[in-house]
Backbone bond lengths (Angstrom), bond angles and torsions (degrees), N, CA, C in turn:
res aa  C-N    CA-C-N  psi(-1)  N-CA   C-N-CA  omega(-1)  CA-C   N-CA-C  phi
1 M - - - 1.463 - - 1.527 109.14 -
2 N 1.307 116.61 131.50 1.463 119.47 -176.21 1.518 111.79 -83.39
3 G 1.351 114.92 171.00 1.459 120.62 -177.23 1.504 113.17 -60.81
4 K 1.330 117.17 -35.53 1.466 120.60 -179.16 1.520 110.66 -64.48
5 Q 1.331 117.25 -40.19 1.451 121.20 178.86 1.527 110.93 -66.54
6 R 1.353 115.97 -41.56 1.465 119.56 178.77 1.522 110.35 -62.31
7 H 1.331 116.47 -41.55 1.459 120.61 179.02 1.523 110.53 -61.96
8 S 1.336 116.57 -38.88 1.453 120.93 178.81 1.525 110.95 -64.52
9 D 1.351 116.81 -40.50 1.465 120.48 176.87 1.524 111.10 -57.66
10 L 1.324 116.19 -45.67 1.460 120.83 179.86 1.521 110.89 -61.11
11 E 1.316 116.66 -46.56 1.459 120.64 -178.82 1.520 111.40 -62.88
12 E 1.329 116.32 -40.36 1.460 119.93 -179.73 1.526 110.80 -66.63
13 F 1.334 116.76 -42.59 1.455 119.83 178.19 1.527 110.99 -61.36
14 V 1.334 117.02 -47.78 1.467 120.95 -179.49 1.524 110.35 -60.74
15 S 1.309 117.21 -43.39 1.466 121.28 179.85 1.530 111.33 -60.93
16 E 1.336 116.86 -44.27 1.464 120.37 -179.60 1.525 111.51 -70.70
17 F 1.326 116.92 -34.37 1.465 119.81 177.13 1.528 109.70 -64.92
18 E 1.321 117.04 -44.11 1.456 120.78 179.21 1.528 111.39 -65.44
19 A 1.324 116.91 -28.79 1.464 120.87 177.99 1.533 112.02 -66.06
20 L 1.331 117.39 -17.41 1.465 120.94 175.77 1.524 111.48 -72.23
21 G 1.330 117.44 -12.56 1.456 121.63 179.06 1.511 114.57 117.05
22 Y 1.329 117.57 9.56 1.464 121.27 179.93 1.528 110.55 -89.37
23 S 1.327 115.24 134.09 1.463 121.84 -179.33 1.520 110.02 -111.32
24 R 1.311 116.72 138.87 1.466 120.18 177.65 1.524 109.13 -64.55
25 W 1.318 113.78 140.14 1.454 120.48 -175.16 1.512 108.15 -117.61
26 S 1.325 116.96 108.07 1.453 120.74 -175.24 1.521 108.30 -148.07
27 P 1.350 118.86 167.21 1.467 125.06 1.04 1.527 111.59 -86.35
28 Y 1.302 116.44 140.21 1.448 122.48 174.05 1.509 108.68 -140.04
29 D 1.314 115.13 160.36 1.460 121.54 -178.38 1.526 108.47 -92.96
30 Y 1.308 117.08 107.71 1.458 121.30 -178.34 1.520 110.63 -100.86
31 A 1.337 115.11 162.77 1.459 120.20 175.85 1.517 110.62 -66.01
32 S 1.313 116.49 -31.10 1.459 122.37 179.29 1.515 108.11 -134.91
33 S 1.326 116.31 146.15 1.456 119.54 178.81 1.522 111.44 -66.27
34 E 1.337 117.06 -13.54 1.456 121.12 179.74 1.519 112.95 -99.75
35 D 1.339 117.86 0.03 1.459 120.50 171.49 1.527 108.43 -71.84
36 I 1.333 116.81 150.46 1.467 120.27 -179.46 1.524 109.17 -135.19
37 L 1.340 116.42 126.48 1.456 122.21 172.88 1.521 108.09 -102.17
38 Y 1.336 115.78 133.03 1.460 121.35 -177.15 1.520 110.86 -122.37
39 R 1.315 115.19 155.18 1.462 120.68 166.87 1.529 108.58 -125.97
40 Y 1.303 114.53 152.27 1.461 122.44 177.98 1.517 106.09 -129.67
41 G 1.312 116.87 115.77 1.455 120.16 -175.45 1.515 111.44 106.31
42 V 1.319 115.80 178.06 1.463 123.08 -175.03 1.522 109.31 -97.92
43 L 1.334 116.78 133.23 1.466 120.57 -175.87 1.524 112.20 -62.12
44 S 1.327 117.38 -28.84 1.456 120.09 -178.53 1.526 112.72 -81.75
45 A 1.313 117.59 -6.13 1.458 121.22 179.27 1.527 110.72 -73.70
46 D 1.331 115.88 169.85 1.469 119.88 179.40 1.521 111.62 -59.63
47 T 1.321 116.14 -38.19 1.458 120.59 177.09 1.519 109.62 -139.46
48 F 1.316 116.17 151.74 1.459 121.12 169.55 1.516 106.88 -139.98
49 H 1.326 115.70 163.19 1.454 121.09 -176.32 1.517 109.95 -114.04
50 A 1.327 114.93 153.88 1.463 120.30 -179.74 1.520 109.66 -133.92
51 A 1.316 114.59 153.58 1.460 121.81 173.98 1.520 107.55 -142.27
52 Y 1.314 115.41 147.25 1.464 120.79 -179.33 1.517 108.42 -130.11
53 L 1.318 116.01 120.87 1.457 121.68 174.97 1.522 107.77 -101.38
54 R 1.323 115.55 109.51 1.467 120.40 -179.67 1.521 108.87 -97.26
55 F 1.328 115.68 119.89 1.460 120.80 -175.02 1.517 110.84 -73.48
56 Q 1.329 116.05 135.52 1.457 123.33 176.62 1.529 107.70 -113.94
57 P 1.335 117.13 97.73 1.470 120.40 -168.44 1.525 114.86 -62.22
58 R 1.326 118.34 -36.67 1.467 119.17 -177.32 1.523 111.62 -67.40
59 A 1.322 116.47 -36.44 1.466 120.64 179.13 1.518 111.68 -89.74
60 R 1.337 117.20 -11.99 1.467 121.57 -173.47 1.526 109.57 52.86
61 S 1.344 114.41 48.87 1.453 121.64 -177.71 1.520 109.35 -140.25
62 F 1.336 116.05 173.85 1.457 122.17 176.21 1.524 110.78 -114.06
63 A 1.327 116.24 148.20 1.462 123.10 163.45 1.524 106.13 -103.54
64 I 1.325 117.52 139.17 1.460 120.48 -175.34 1.520 110.99 -116.58
65 T 1.339 116.04 138.81 1.456 122.26 171.25 1.524 107.75 -130.72
66 L 1.345 116.17 154.01 1.464 121.82 -170.15 1.523 110.42 -136.59
67 G 1.344 116.29 155.01 1.455 119.16 176.85 1.508 112.79 -171.08
68 A 1.331 115.26 178.40 1.466 122.36 178.35 1.521 108.49 -140.51
69 F 1.336 116.37 148.35 1.459 121.38 -172.95 1.527 111.12 -148.65
70 N 1.317 114.01 165.44 1.461 123.48 169.34 1.527 105.95 -116.42
71 W 1.340 117.48 133.68 1.467 119.39 -173.02 1.522 112.29 -64.30
72 R 1.316 117.93 -41.37 1.475 120.05 -179.83 1.529 109.68 -66.48
73 Q 1.323 117.08 -36.84 1.464 120.99 174.46 1.525 110.46 -56.60
74 L 1.335 117.04 -43.30 1.463 120.93 -179.17 1.527 111.49 -66.25
75 E 1.325 117.37 -37.63 1.465 120.37 177.82 1.530 110.58 -63.52
76 I 1.335 116.39 -41.03 1.464 120.01 177.44 1.526 109.92 -65.78
77 L 1.333 116.74 -43.15 1.467 121.04 178.95 1.522 111.88 -60.25
78 E 1.312 116.66 -40.63 1.464 120.45 179.54 1.527 109.79 -60.31
79 F 1.325 116.79 -42.19 1.460 121.26 178.42 1.533 110.69 -66.33
80 M 1.326 116.53 -36.91 1.468 121.96 -179.01 1.529 112.62 -74.55
81 G 1.322 117.52 -9.83 1.460 122.68 -172.55 1.518 115.75 -45.45
82 P 1.344 119.92 -52.19 1.473 119.96 -178.29 1.527 113.35 -59.72
83 I 1.335 116.91 -33.95 1.464 120.30 179.54 1.527 110.12 -74.20
84 I 1.328 116.59 -44.93 1.469 120.03 -178.96 1.520 110.84 -63.50
85 S 1.329 116.17 -45.77 1.465 120.07 -172.63 1.524 112.55 -64.84
86 K 1.306 118.44 -28.52 1.468 118.86 -178.31 1.531 112.02 -70.44
87 Y 1.322 117.52 -15.60 1.461 121.31 177.14 1.530 112.66 -97.76
88 M 1.333 118.10 -4.89 1.457 121.46 -174.86 1.523 111.68 -97.43
89 F 1.335 116.19 144.97 1.454 119.90 172.06 1.519 109.46 -61.66
90 R 1.321 116.73 145.62 1.465 120.72 -177.66 1.530 112.00 -55.50
91 S 1.330 116.83 -36.26 1.469 120.33 -178.82 1.515 112.04 -65.93
92 E 1.341 117.88 -17.91 1.463 121.78 -178.98 1.519 112.64 -105.00
93 H 1.319 116.96 0.49 1.467 120.29 -176.05 1.526 111.96 -57.82
94 V 1.314 115.40 143.49 1.460 122.71 172.45 1.518 106.74 -95.05
95 R 1.322 116.53 116.67 1.463 120.02 -173.30 1.529 111.39 -61.33
96 D 1.297 116.69 123.36 1.473 128.80 177.35 1.531 114.41 58.36
97 F 1.324 117.65 -0.80 1.457 123.38 178.22 1.526 112.68 51.55
98 G 1.340 116.24 32.32 1.454 119.70 168.85 1.520 109.03 -73.10
99 I 1.323 116.47 159.33 1.460 120.12 -173.06 1.530 111.84 -59.88
100 S 1.325 117.83 -41.49 1.466 118.88 -178.78 1.522 111.21 -63.30
101 N 1.334 117.30 -37.12 1.461 120.24 -179.92 1.521 111.92 -75.99
102 I 1.341 117.63 -30.52 1.468 120.20 172.36 1.519 109.28 -61.31
103 I 1.332 115.91 -45.43 1.465 120.45 -179.87 1.520 110.37 -59.91
104 K 1.336 116.71 -50.35 1.460 119.71 -177.38 1.527 111.64 -62.71
105 G 1.337 117.17 -34.04 1.457 120.75 -179.84 1.513 113.97 -77.84
106 S 1.345 117.38 -11.62 1.465 121.44 -174.78 1.524 113.14 -108.60
107 L 1.327 117.89 -1.27 1.453 120.50 -174.55 1.530 111.67 -76.26
108 Y 1.312 114.76 155.45 1.461 121.67 -176.76 1.527 110.61 -96.39
109 I 1.334 115.13 149.40 1.466 121.73 -174.77 1.527 109.23 -103.58
110 P 1.337 119.01 111.30 1.465 119.97 179.22 1.524 113.80 -77.91
111 A 1.336 117.75 -22.73 1.471 121.24 -171.81 1.524 111.72 -81.20
112 R 1.319 115.69 68.54 1.457 121.83 177.74 1.521 108.84 -142.52
113 G 1.339 115.71 162.81 1.461 120.09 177.60 1.521 111.80 58.33
114 R 1.311 116.87 -127.80 1.469 120.41 -177.76 1.519 112.65 -76.81
115 Y 1.327 116.49 1.61 1.470 120.10 179.15 1.531 111.86 -109.61
116 L 1.321 116.73 24.65 1.469 120.19 -179.55 1.520 112.23 -62.26
117 N 1.333 117.02 -20.19 1.471 119.15 177.80 1.525 111.82 -67.52
118 L 1.338 117.83 -5.43 1.465 121.26 177.24 1.528 112.15 -95.96
119 L 1.337 117.29 6.18 1.466 119.96 -179.57 1.517 112.05 -59.06
120 K 1.308 116.69 -40.48 1.461 121.92 -179.02 1.531 108.87 -132.75
121 I 1.337 115.18 123.21 1.466 121.27 -179.99 1.533 108.84 -126.01
122 P 1.336 117.95 118.94 1.458 129.56 -4.50 1.533 111.75 -66.67
123 N 1.336 114.86 153.77 1.457 121.37 176.20 1.527 108.42 -64.44
124 P 1.356 118.39 118.77 1.470 119.72 -176.20 1.526 114.00 -62.88
125 V 1.338 117.22 -20.71 1.466 120.53 178.94 1.516 111.38 -81.45
126 S 1.315 116.57 -35.07 1.465 121.70 -179.20 1.526 108.38 -141.03
127 R 1.315 116.15 77.96 1.463 121.74 -168.66 1.527 112.61 -64.70
128 G 1.308 117.15 -23.82 1.457 119.68 -179.48 1.511 114.02 -70.67
129 E 1.344 117.60 -6.49 1.460 121.36 -179.11 1.535 112.68 -84.98
130 W 1.330 118.63 5.25 1.464 119.38 -174.26 1.529 112.38 -61.25
131 R 1.330 117.63 -30.56 1.468 119.53 178.41 1.528 110.93 -65.02
132 E 1.344 116.55 -41.49 1.456 120.27 176.85 1.527 110.68 -65.72
133 Q 1.328 116.69 -37.96 1.467 119.97 177.38 1.525 110.63 -63.49
134 L 1.312 117.14 -44.23 1.465 121.13 179.70 1.527 110.95 -63.98
135 E 1.322 117.27 -41.05 1.465 120.30 179.33 1.527 110.26 -64.65
136 L 1.319 117.69 -37.14 1.459 121.28 176.68 1.524 110.60 -63.08
137 I 1.310 117.21 -43.03 1.471 121.27 176.72 1.524 110.26 -61.73
138 R 1.313 116.55 -45.72 1.473 120.95 -176.86 1.525 111.64 -63.22
139 V 1.320 116.80 -47.88 1.463 120.91 -174.03 1.527 112.05 -79.35
140 S 1.326 117.68 -49.37 1.467 121.10 -171.48 1.523 113.97 -83.24
141 F 1.323 117.26 -22.58 1.460 119.64 -177.34 1.530 112.71 -117.40
142 L 1.312 117.89 -59.85 1.462 119.81 -175.65 1.534 111.41 -64.15
143 K 1.312 116.50 -54.88 1.467 120.70 -176.29 1.519 112.56 -68.26
144 E 1.326 117.19 -43.27 1.459 121.24 -173.96 1.523 113.70 -82.97
145 L 1.334 117.47 -34.11 1.459 119.66 -169.32 1.524 114.98 -116.04
146 F 1.323 118.35 -34.31 1.462 119.56 -170.45 1.528 113.59 -105.52
147 W 1.300 118.66 -47.13 1.455 119.58 -177.35 1.525 112.53 -65.63
148 T 1.312 117.35 -16.60 1.466 120.47 176.98 1.529 111.79 -79.09
149 I 1.326 117.76 -10.95 1.471 121.43 177.42 1.531 107.04 -82.54
150 D 1.327 116.54 96.48 1.463 120.16 -172.47 1.532 113.15 -127.12
151 S 1.317 117.10 19.75 1.464 120.84 177.04 1.522 108.48 -155.98
152 P 1.339 117.79 158.67 1.464 119.48 176.81 1.526 112.33 -60.05
153 E 1.332 116.53 -33.45 1.463 119.87 179.13 1.532 111.21 -64.69
154 K 1.335 116.77 -43.55 1.466 120.05 178.38 1.534 110.70 -69.44
155 L 1.320 115.74 -32.42 1.464 119.06 176.20 1.531 109.89 -64.25
156 M 1.327 117.35 -41.75 1.460 120.06 177.84 1.530 110.86 -63.61
157 T 1.322 116.65 -41.84 1.465 119.94 177.26 1.525 110.57 -57.41
158 T 1.319 116.38 -40.49 1.469 120.96 179.18 1.519 111.11 -66.88
159 L 1.332 117.30 -43.82 1.465 120.70 179.74 1.526 111.89 -60.26
160 L 1.311 116.70 -29.70 1.463 120.44 -176.86 1.527 112.60 -91.12
161 R 1.334 117.06 -2.98 1.459 119.74 175.39 1.534 110.17 -71.82
162 D 1.318 115.33 153.93 1.465 119.34 177.95 1.527 110.43 -136.79
163 D 1.346 115.03 29.89 1.462 120.51 176.98 1.529 108.31 -113.67
164 F 1.325 116.96 168.29 1.461 121.52 -178.82 1.533 110.78 -60.01
165 P 1.345 118.66 135.32 1.466 128.79 -0.03 1.532 113.09 -97.71
166 F 1.341 116.42 24.78 1.460 120.89 -171.12 1.523 113.77 -103.89
167 E 1.337 118.15 18.87 1.460 120.08 -177.00 1.536 111.50 -58.41
168 W 1.312 114.41 141.95 1.463 120.17 -179.66 1.520 112.42 -68.63
169 V 1.320 118.36 -26.33 1.463 119.75 -176.80 1.526 111.97 -77.64
170 V 1.325 117.60 -12.53 1.468 121.01 -177.19 1.529 110.92 -87.31
171 V 1.323 116.46 -45.63 1.471 121.55 174.45 1.528 107.08 -90.72
172 P 1.344 119.46 142.82 1.472 119.64 179.82 1.528 111.75 -48.30
173 P 1.340 118.83 114.17 1.467 120.04 -171.61 1.525 114.68 -67.14
174 I 1.325 117.77 -28.11 1.467 119.03 176.94 1.526 109.91 -66.55
175 L 1.323 116.23 -42.17 1.461 120.35 176.01 1.525 110.16 -63.50
176 R 1.321 116.94 -40.36 1.470 121.17 179.05 1.527 110.45 -60.34
177 A 1.323 117.28 -42.12 1.463 120.28 177.00 1.524 110.56 -62.21
178 G 1.338 116.41 -38.67 1.464 119.61 176.00 1.518 111.99 -63.24
179 E 1.340 116.68 -38.72 1.468 120.34 176.88 1.526 110.75 -60.42
180 V 1.333 115.88 -42.67 1.466 120.23 179.94 1.525 110.28 -62.92
181 V 1.337 116.78 -46.08 1.470 120.45 -179.13 1.526 110.33 -62.22
182 A 1.317 117.35 -44.35 1.469 120.44 -179.52 1.523 111.29 -62.76
183 L 1.335 116.88 -46.86 1.466 119.76 -179.12 1.525 111.25 -68.04
184 A 1.326 117.30 -33.63 1.459 120.32 177.49 1.526 110.98 -59.89
185 H 1.326 116.52 -35.12 1.465 119.61 177.39 1.521 111.40 -72.15
186 V 1.306 117.88 -32.83 1.469 120.50 173.39 1.526 109.77 -62.67
187 L 1.330 116.01 -38.55 1.467 121.47 -177.44 1.525 113.22 -83.69
188 G 1.331 116.77 -6.20 1.457 119.74 177.94 1.517 114.90 77.80
189 W 1.331 117.11 28.08 1.460 120.50 179.91 1.524 111.24 -70.69
190 S 1.329 115.94 153.93 1.457 121.37 174.52 1.530 109.63 -79.77
191 I 1.321 115.75 164.05 1.467 120.65 177.76 1.524 110.60 -60.77
192 N 1.332 116.59 -43.44 1.466 119.83 -179.72 1.519 111.36 -62.81
193 Q 1.323 117.40 -39.20 1.460 121.12 179.76 1.529 110.79 -63.77
194 I 1.319 116.37 -40.13 1.471 120.46 178.24 1.525 110.06 -63.06
195 K 1.322 116.55 -48.61 1.468 120.70 -176.79 1.531 111.10 -64.59
196 E 1.326 117.28 -41.46 1.465 120.49 179.85 1.532 110.83 -66.07
197 T 1.314 116.72 -36.18 1.458 120.91 -179.24 1.524 111.49 -68.57
198 L 1.324 117.22 -37.38 1.465 121.34 -178.06 1.526 113.09 -85.17
199 A 1.328 117.51 -13.22 1.468 121.29 -175.91 1.534 113.65 -54.61
200 P 1.354 120.07 -40.04 1.482 118.63 179.72 1.528 113.71 -62.13
201 F 1.337 117.14 -20.23 1.463 120.84 -178.09 1.533 112.12 -95.63
202 K 1.336 116.74 3.78 1.463 121.20 -176.78 1.535 112.75 -56.65
203 P 1.350 120.94 -46.98 1.473 119.44 -178.92 1.527 112.66 -59.07
204 L 1.323 117.44 -43.64 1.462 120.49 179.04 1.519 110.92 -65.14
205 L 1.318 117.17 -46.42 1.465 120.82 -176.66 1.527 111.26 -63.12
206 E 1.335 117.39 -39.60 1.466 119.00 -179.46 1.521 111.21 -67.86
207 K 1.330 118.05 -29.38 1.466 120.59 175.87 1.523 112.28 -71.46
208 R 1.338 116.32 -26.93 1.467 120.41 -174.18 1.526 113.17 -103.80
209 M 1.320 117.36 9.00 1.455 121.50 -179.65 1.519 110.61 -92.06
210 I 1.323 115.88 145.49 1.453 120.72 165.21 1.526 107.48 -114.17
211 L 1.309 117.06 173.55 1.467 124.22 -179.14 1.519 111.10 77.75
212 S 1.319 116.82 -43.83 1.456 121.65 -178.60 1.514 107.51 -158.32
213 N 1.310 117.81 157.95 1.459 119.20 172.57 1.523 109.93 -115.90
214 D 1.331 115.36 26.97 1.457 121.28 -179.46 1.527 109.05 -96.17
215 F 1.309 115.26 99.89 1.468 122.32 -178.40 1.525 111.78 -55.32
216 D 1.336 116.40 -46.14 1.465 120.14 -175.12 1.523 111.72 -64.28
217 V 1.335 116.66 -39.90 1.466 120.04 178.72 1.528 110.08 -63.15
218 M 1.335 117.03 -43.76 1.464 120.49 -179.20 1.526 111.01 -62.65
219 I 1.317 117.19 -47.51 1.467 120.08 -178.45 1.525 110.50 -64.99
220 D 1.327 117.62 -38.32 1.470 120.49 176.25 1.531 110.34 -59.97
221 E 1.331 117.05 -40.88 1.473 119.93 178.88 1.526 110.68 -67.09
222 F 1.324 117.39 -40.91 1.463 120.49 178.05 1.535 110.19 -60.25
223 I 1.321 116.08 -46.53 1.472 120.56 -178.04 1.521 110.50 -64.84
224 A 1.317 116.90 -42.80 1.469 120.54 180.00 1.526 110.57 -61.97
225 S 1.326 117.03 -40.30 1.463 120.44 179.77 1.519 111.10 -66.64
226 A 1.326 117.24 -43.49 1.465 120.74 178.58 1.524 111.04 -62.51
227 R 1.320 117.11 -42.25 1.467 121.05 -179.49 1.530 110.84 -67.65
228 K 1.324 116.64 -34.84 1.461 120.16 176.94 1.528 110.97 -63.24
229 H 1.341 115.82 -42.08 1.468 119.75 178.66 1.527 110.41 -62.34
230 I 1.311 117.31 -44.61 1.470 120.90 -179.03 1.520 110.67 -63.98
231 K 1.341 116.46 -39.14 1.450 120.31 178.34 1.541 110.62 -63.49
232 Q 1.322 116.20 -42.60 1.466 120.19 178.51 1.523 111.02 -64.51
233 E 1.335 116.58 -36.91 1.466 120.80 176.54 1.522 110.46 -59.32
234 R 1.324 115.78 -46.57 1.468 119.88 -177.37 1.526 112.21 -66.01
235 L 1.339 116.08 -36.77 1.456 119.79 179.73 1.521 112.07 -68.94
236 S 1.341 116.19 -26.75 1.462 119.46 -178.28 1.522 112.87 -83.41
237 L 1.325 117.43 -8.88 1.472 120.44 -179.40 1.519 111.80 -74.50
């Protein structure tokens, strides 16, 4: 198959993916000019969804990651960035902790286990299968797992899941804990409720922390940073 045909496959896949209701989200600084960040839904809504197509030049294919967010949660997370990042391994750092990079660093990877055929879309071995790959994404992931997340409460339920594709060990767990703290403040949770909710993840988080292995100190810093942002918001009104 020649380069022109491969390029056509990519264009057709992107066009059909966008037909599902995903809108390109720009301008943002991507690793490649051919990477595409998408949103699904309205940013001012309680929840919106995101997808990231990361271009793989050698295969002339995309890798896809998916997620859901609350806009106010992301604003709090952006403010919390310096505190969160000091506990994260350098390999997991979110560059500059801008909102677009928080999103890209928090997305879930569907191409695992029995879905390894989604590693590269279109499949470089059988590029004509991209329609089947897209249908698998739509039915098994978007329809079943992501589009049903339509409120901050359901988003929190998803963040606290630890089954495929939402395992804590796949997405940087320190960042995931920050997401929980930020969303908990959107939902008006108490400090005790936040700490009790995150307690089951303490062993994993302490293994993945740098600077300190004191779970309670880290969560206290996350909460203090989130509360500081909310206080500044109120003062600016």
